[in-house]
Biopython code that builds the backbone (N, CA, C, O; Angstrom):
import numpy as np
from Bio.PDB.StructureBuilder import StructureBuilder

atoms = [
    (1, "MET", "N", (0.733, -0.921, -0.091)),
    (1, "MET", "CA", (0.282, -0.416, -0.159)),
    (1, "MET", "C", (0.465, 0.778, 0.038)),
    (1, "MET", "O", (0.788, 0.896, 1.220)),
    (2, "PRO", "N", (0.426, 2.351, -0.768)),
    (2, "PRO", "CA", (1.434, 3.483, -1.581)),
    (2, "PRO", "C", (0.880, 4.042, 0.340)),
    (2, "PRO", "O", (-0.041, 3.625, 1.041)),
    (3, "VAL", "N", (1.884, 5.045, 0.589)),
    (3, "VAL", "CA", (1.394, 5.721, 2.053)),
    (3, "VAL", "C", (1.213, 7.285, 1.285)),
    (3, "VAL", "O", (0.604, 8.227, 1.792)),
    (4, "LYS", "N", (1.830, 7.299, 0.081)),
    (4, "LYS", "CA", (1.895, 9.162, -0.081)),
    (4, "LYS", "C", (0.214, 9.857, -0.894)),
    (4, "LYS", "O", (-0.094, 9.706, -2.076)),
    (5, "GLY", "N", (-0.566, 10.551, 0.109)),
    (5, "GLY", "CA", (-1.939, 10.529, 0.573)),
    (5, "GLY", "C", (-2.476, 9.957, 1.372)),
    (5, "GLY", "O", (-3.577, 9.530, 1.024)),
    (6, "MET", "N", (-2.181, 9.750, 2.320)),
    (6, "MET", "CA", (-2.690, 8.595, 3.954)),
    (6, "MET", "C", (-2.831, 9.489, 4.174)),
    (6, "MET", "O", (-2.240, 10.471, 3.725)),
    (7, "THR", "N", (-3.927, 9.430, 5.182)),
    (7, "THR", "CA", (-4.767, 11.010, 6.111)),
    (7, "THR", "C", (-4.185, 10.437, 6.866)),
    (7, "THR", "O", (-3.326, 9.555, 6.889)),
    (8, "VAL", "N", (-4.980, 11.288, 7.820)),
    (8, "VAL", "CA", (-4.432, 11.690, 9.271)),
    (8, "VAL", "C", (-4.559, 10.165, 9.854)),
    (8, "VAL", "O", (-3.553, 9.497, 10.096)),
    (9, "GLU", "N", (-6.091, 9.601, 10.086)),
    (9, "GLU", "CA", (-6.639, 9.138, 10.619)),
    (9, "GLU", "C", (-6.182, 7.153, 9.319)),
    (9, "GLU", "O", (-6.568, 5.992, 9.458)),
    (10, "ASP", "N", (-5.262, 7.831, 8.280)),
    (10, "ASP", "CA", (-4.962, 5.812, 8.157)),
    (10, "ASP", "C", (-3.822, 5.462, 9.432)),
    (10, "ASP", "O", (-3.771, 4.396, 10.046)),
    (11, "LEU", "N", (-2.774, 6.875, 9.683)),
    (11, "LEU", "CA", (-1.500, 6.968, 9.659)),
    (11, "LEU", "C", (-1.681, 6.513, 11.287)),
    (11, "LEU", "O", (-1.084, 5.611, 11.876)),
    (12, "ASP", "N", (-2.312, 7.085, 11.608)),
    (12, "ASP", "CA", (-3.110, 6.631, 13.088)),
    (12, "ASP", "C", (-3.251, 5.630, 13.233)),
    (12, "ASP", "O", (-2.984, 5.050, 14.286)),
    (13, "HIS", "N", (-3.672, 5.154, 12.316)),
    (13, "HIS", "CA", (-4.723, 3.881, 11.992)),
    (13, "HIS", "C", (-3.587, 2.116, 13.316)),
    (13, "HIS", "O", (-2.402, 1.850, 13.116)),
    (14, "LEU", "N", (-4.230, 1.570, 14.116)),
    (14, "LEU", "CA", (-3.998, 0.988, 14.935)),
    (14, "LEU", "C", (-4.264, -0.709, 14.537)),
    (14, "LEU", "O", (-5.465, -0.977, 14.527)),
    (15, "VAL", "N", (-3.416, -1.801, 14.236)),
    (15, "VAL", "CA", (-4.438, -3.095, 13.561)),
    (15, "VAL", "C", (-4.649, -3.574, 14.987)),
    (15, "VAL", "O", (-5.247, -4.645, 14.885)),
    (16, "GLU", "N", (-4.380, -3.203, 16.663)),
    (16, "GLU", "CA", (-4.070, -4.492, 17.458)),
    (16, "GLU", "C", (-3.992, -2.629, 18.617)),
    (16, "GLU", "O", (-3.424, -1.548, 18.455)),
    (17, "ASP", "N", (-4.913, -3.221, 19.681)),
    (17, "ASP", "CA", (-4.750, -1.810, 20.408)),
    (17, "ASP", "C", (-3.243, -1.763, 21.372)),
    (17, "ASP", "O", (-3.178, -0.995, 22.332)),
    (18, "LYS", "N", (-1.963, -2.747, 20.964)),
    (18, "LYS", "CA", (-0.934, -2.263, 21.537)),
    (18, "LYS", "C", (0.510, -2.574, 20.628)),
    (18, "LYS", "O", (1.610, -3.029, 20.942)),
    (19, "ALA", "N", (-0.136, -2.050, 19.240)),
    (19, "ALA", "CA", (0.616, -1.762, 18.556)),
    (19, "ALA", "C", (1.207, -0.563, 18.453)),
    (19, "ALA", "O", (0.990, 0.306, 19.298)),
    (20, "ASN", "N", (2.123, -0.339, 17.285)),
    (20, "ASN", "CA", (2.384, 0.790, 16.939)),
    (20, "ASN", "C", (1.062, 1.618, 15.503)),
    (20, "ASN", "O", (0.282, 1.016, 14.765)),
    (21, "SER", "N", (1.277, 2.853, 15.601)),
    (21, "SER", "CA", (-0.071, 3.174, 14.520)),
    (21, "SER", "C", (1.299, 2.808, 13.325)),
    (21, "SER", "O", (2.498, 2.726, 13.592)),
    (22, "ILE", "N", (0.634, 2.639, 12.001)),
    (22, "ILE", "CA", (1.046, 3.217, 10.245)),
    (22, "ILE", "C", (2.029, 4.274, 10.397)),
    (22, "ILE", "O", (3.121, 4.105, 9.855)),
    (23, "GLY", "N", (1.808, 5.351, 11.059)),
    (23, "GLY", "CA", (2.739, 6.504, 10.942)),
    (23, "GLY", "C", (3.742, 6.253, 12.311)),
    (23, "GLY", "O", (4.743, 6.914, 12.034)),
    (24, "ALA", "N", (3.850, 5.948, 12.961)),
    (24, "ALA", "CA", (4.806, 5.333, 13.815)),
    (24, "ALA", "C", (5.507, 4.662, 13.655)),
    (24, "ALA", "O", (6.501, 4.764, 14.374)),
    (25, "MET", "N", (5.484, 3.683, 12.761)),
    (25, "MET", "CA", (6.338, 2.219, 11.460)),
    (25, "MET", "C", (7.262, 3.539, 10.860)),
    (25, "MET", "O", (8.465, 3.797, 10.876)),
    (26, "LEU", "N", (6.299, 4.087, 10.436)),
    (26, "LEU", "CA", (7.095, 4.759, 8.795)),
    (26, "LEU", "C", (8.173, 5.543, 9.764)),
    (26, "LEU", "O", (9.326, 5.491, 9.338)),
    (27, "LEU", "N", (7.944, 6.417, 11.263)),
    (27, "LEU", "CA", (9.401, 7.328, 11.403)),
    (27, "LEU", "C", (9.920, 6.308, 11.979)),
    (27, "LEU", "O", (11.139, 6.391, 11.822)),
    (28, "HIS", "N", (9.609, 5.247, 12.652)),
    (28, "HIS", "CA", (10.903, 4.444, 12.958)),
    (28, "HIS", "C", (11.939, 4.192, 11.916)),
    (28, "HIS", "O", (13.142, 4.421, 12.039)),
    (29, "LEU", "N", (11.118, 3.517, 10.511)),
    (29, "LEU", "CA", (12.534, 3.056, 9.611)),
    (29, "LEU", "C", (12.777, 4.571, 8.867)),
    (29, "LEU", "O", (13.364, 4.397, 7.800)),
    (30, "ALA", "N", (12.444, 6.233, 9.174)),
    (30, "ALA", "CA", (13.451, 7.022, 8.712)),
    (30, "ALA", "C", (14.366, 7.315, 9.779)),
    (30, "ALA", "O", (15.488, 7.768, 9.551)),
    (31, "ALA", "N", (13.847, 7.028, 11.174)),
    (31, "ALA", "CA", (14.989, 6.999, 12.143)),
    (31, "ALA", "C", (15.995, 6.413, 11.671)),
    (31, "ALA", "O", (17.137, 6.839, 11.497)),
    (32, "THR", "N", (15.528, 5.376, 11.455)),
    (32, "THR", "CA", (17.056, 3.630, 11.436)),
    (32, "THR", "C", (17.139, 4.281, 10.111)),
    (32, "THR", "O", (18.308, 3.982, 9.866)),
    (33, "GLN", "N", (16.803, 4.863, 9.218)),
    (33, "GLN", "CA", (17.750, 5.728, 7.698)),
    (33, "GLN", "C", (18.475, 5.984, 8.276)),
    (33, "GLN", "O", (19.508, 5.324, 8.383)),
    (34, "ARG", "N", (18.164, 7.381, 9.082)),
    (34, "ARG", "CA", (18.975, 8.252, 9.277)),
    (34, "ARG", "C", (20.739, 8.134, 10.309)),
    (34, "ARG", "O", (21.913, 8.438, 10.099)),
    (35, "PHE", "N", (19.972, 7.542, 11.369)),
    (35, "PHE", "CA", (21.398, 6.683, 12.560)),
    (35, "PHE", "C", (21.872, 5.801, 11.351)),
    (35, "PHE", "O", (23.082, 6.022, 11.294)),
    (36, "TYR", "N", (21.620, 5.121, 10.587)),
    (36, "TYR", "CA", (22.746, 4.207, 9.589)),
    (36, "TYR", "C", (23.485, 5.051, 9.032)),
    (36, "TYR", "O", (24.699, 5.077, 9.238)),
    (37, "GLN", "N", (22.802, 5.970, 8.147)),
    (37, "GLN", "CA", (23.767, 7.149, 7.319)),
    (37, "GLN", "C", (25.022, 7.513, 7.957)),
    (37, "GLN", "O", (26.182, 7.338, 7.584)),
    (38, "ILE", "N", (24.261, 8.372, 9.608)),
    (38, "ILE", "CA", (25.574, 8.604, 9.803)),
    (38, "ILE", "C", (26.593, 7.918, 9.998)),
    (38, "ILE", "O", (27.745, 8.305, 9.799)),
    (39, "HIS", "N", (26.156, 6.495, 10.533)),
    (39, "HIS", "CA", (26.867, 5.335, 11.470)),
    (39, "HIS", "C", (27.681, 5.291, 9.588)),
    (39, "HIS", "O", (28.331, 6.336, 9.590)),
    (40, "MET", "N", (27.866, 4.718, 8.373)),
    (40, "MET", "CA", (28.164, 5.014, 7.264)),
    (40, "MET", "C", (28.688, 6.171, 6.800)),
    (40, "MET", "O", (29.462, 5.969, 5.864)),
    (41, "PHE", "N", (28.569, 7.232, 7.081)),
    (41, "PHE", "CA", (28.723, 8.170, 6.147)),
    (41, "PHE", "C", (29.655, 8.980, 6.509)),
    (41, "PHE", "O", (30.685, 9.349, 5.944)),
    (42, "LYS", "N", (29.085, 9.278, 7.740)),
    (42, "LYS", "CA", (29.866, 9.891, 8.559)),
    (42, "LYS", "C", (31.020, 9.404, 9.618)),
    (42, "LYS", "O", (31.859, 9.976, 10.314)),
    (43, "VAL", "N", (30.598, 7.969, 9.361)),
    (43, "VAL", "CA", (31.628, 7.072, 10.217)),
    (43, "VAL", "C", (31.973, 7.212, 11.297)),
    (43, "VAL", "O", (33.087, 7.139, 11.816)),
    (44, "LYS", "N", (30.181, 7.604, 12.007)),
    (44, "LYS", "CA", (30.813, 7.475, 13.620)),
    (44, "LYS", "C", (30.111, 6.171, 13.809)),
    (44, "LYS", "O", (29.516, 5.402, 13.054)),
    (45, "LYS", "N", (30.475, 6.200, 15.456)),
    (45, "LYS", "CA", (30.319, 4.859, 16.272)),
    (45, "LYS", "C", (28.489, 4.914, 16.046)),
    (45, "LYS", "O", (27.871, 5.801, 15.457)),
    (46, "TRP", "N", (27.962, 3.787, 16.656)),
    (46, "TRP", "CA", (26.542, 3.356, 16.815)),
    (46, "TRP", "C", (26.501, 4.095, 17.707)),
    (46, "TRP", "O", (27.529, 4.057, 18.382)),
    (47, "GLY", "N", (25.577, 4.954, 18.131)),
    (47, "GLY", "CA", (25.087, 5.654, 18.943)),
    (47, "GLY", "C", (25.965, 7.159, 18.944)),
    (47, "GLY", "O", (25.387, 8.041, 19.579)),
    (48, "ASP", "N", (26.674, 7.375, 18.604)),
    (48, "ASP", "CA", (27.407, 8.709, 18.821)),
    (48, "ASP", "C", (26.668, 9.658, 17.652)),
    (48, "ASP", "O", (27.020, 9.361, 16.511)),
    (49, "TRP", "N", (26.085, 10.317, 17.714)),
    (49, "TRP", "CA", (24.884, 10.901, 17.317)),
    (49, "TRP", "C", (25.308, 12.463, 17.766)),
    (49, "TRP", "O", (25.511, 12.640, 18.967)),
    (50, "ASP", "N", (25.400, 13.210, 17.167)),
    (50, "ASP", "CA", (24.853, 14.814, 17.067)),
    (50, "ASP", "C", (23.866, 15.407, 18.138)),
    (50, "ASP", "O", (23.004, 15.738, 17.324)),
    (51, "THR", "N", (23.374, 15.766, 19.272)),
    (51, "THR", "CA", (22.448, 16.044, 19.424)),
    (51, "THR", "C", (21.171, 16.434, 19.026)),
    (51, "THR", "O", (20.098, 16.133, 19.550)),
    (52, "ALA", "N", (21.361, 17.052, 18.162)),
    (52, "ALA", "CA", (20.252, 17.397, 17.057)),
    (52, "ALA", "C", (19.404, 16.045, 16.507)),
    (52, "ALA", "O", (18.174, 16.006, 16.486)),
    (53, "ASP", "N", (19.969, 15.335, 16.222)),
    (53, "ASP", "CA", (19.204, 14.613, 15.861)),
    (53, "ASP", "C", (19.295, 12.808, 16.471)),
    (53, "ASP", "O", (19.054, 11.643, 16.157)),
    (54, "SER", "N", (19.802, 13.646, 17.490)),
    (54, "SER", "CA", (19.075, 12.752, 18.880)),
    (54, "SER", "C", (17.736, 12.484, 19.142)),
    (54, "SER", "O", (16.893, 11.588, 19.159)),
    (55, "LYS", "N", (17.971, 13.956, 19.384)),
    (55, "LYS", "CA", (16.912, 14.698, 19.932)),
    (55, "LYS", "C", (15.152, 14.317, 19.326)),
    (55, "LYS", "O", (14.158, 14.115, 20.024)),
    (56, "GLU", "N", (15.319, 14.323, 17.087)),
    (56, "GLU", "CA", (14.627, 14.836, 16.895)),
    (56, "GLU", "C", (14.880, 12.795, 16.571)),
    (56, "GLU", "O", (13.782, 12.239, 16.560)),
    (57, "TRP", "N", (15.514, 12.273, 16.450)),
    (57, "TRP", "CA", (14.958, 10.489, 15.819)),
    (57, "TRP", "C", (15.358, 9.683, 17.085)),
    (57, "TRP", "O", (15.540, 8.519, 16.728)),
    (58, "ASN", "N", (15.575, 9.830, 18.459)),
    (58, "ASN", "CA", (15.495, 8.641, 18.981)),
    (58, "ASN", "C", (14.131, 8.404, 20.026)),
    (58, "ASN", "O", (13.998, 7.719, 21.039)),
    (59, "VAL", "N", (13.317, 9.188, 19.376)),
    (59, "VAL", "CA", (11.775, 8.489, 20.449)),
    (59, "VAL", "C", (11.256, 7.545, 19.183)),
    (59, "VAL", "O", (11.217, 6.378, 19.571)),
    (60, "ALA", "N", (10.857, 7.669, 17.835)),
    (60, "ALA", "CA", (10.759, 7.048, 16.726)),
    (60, "ALA", "C", (11.875, 6.039, 16.733)),
    (60, "ALA", "O", (11.282, 5.041, 16.324)),
    (61, "SER", "N", (13.466, 5.576, 17.001)),
    (61, "SER", "CA", (13.941, 4.668, 17.087)),
    (61, "SER", "C", (13.848, 3.516, 18.308)),
    (61, "SER", "O", (14.151, 2.328, 18.418)),
    (62, "ASN", "N", (13.447, 4.216, 18.882)),
    (62, "ASN", "CA", (13.194, 3.200, 19.962)),
    (62, "ASN", "C", (11.566, 3.140, 20.232)),
    (62, "ASN", "O", (11.292, 3.914, 21.149)),
    (63, "LEU", "N", (10.650, 2.607, 19.827)),
    (63, "LEU", "CA", (8.849, 1.894, 19.939)),
    (63, "LEU", "C", (9.347, 1.538, 20.575)),
    (63, "LEU", "O", (9.850, 2.417, 21.275)),
    (64, "GLY", "N", (9.676, 0.277, 20.947)),
    (64, "GLY", "CA", (9.361, -0.902, 21.795)),
    (64, "GLY", "C", (8.814, -2.541, 20.870)),
    (64, "GLY", "O", (8.896, -2.875, 19.688)),
    (65, "ASP", "N", (8.324, -3.161, 21.977)),
    (65, "ASP", "CA", (7.680, -3.955, 21.065)),
    (65, "ASP", "C", (6.269, -3.643, 19.754)),
    (65, "ASP", "O", (5.869, -4.566, 19.044)),
]
sb = StructureBuilder()
sb.init_structure("model")
sb.init_model(0)
sb.init_chain("A")
sb.init_seg("    ")
for serial, (resi, resn, name, xyz) in enumerate(atoms, 1):
    if name == "N":
        sb.init_residue(resn, " ", resi, " ")
    sb.init_atom(name, np.array(xyz, "f"), 0.0, 1.0, " ", f" {name:<3s}", serial, name[0])
structure = sb.get_structure()
């Protein structure tokens, strides 16, 4: 399913009560990509992020189960 054009209701949808929303999962993927880029292209150790990147992406990166 393409995500372009999804509504807020679509992005907030929960498959089950304890699930992450579709929007949260998309943010999680974006955070993982950002941290991977820093790790690989800026040659930093995993977890050695600038404060700005940490503030922007840490919550989405650590969604939990």
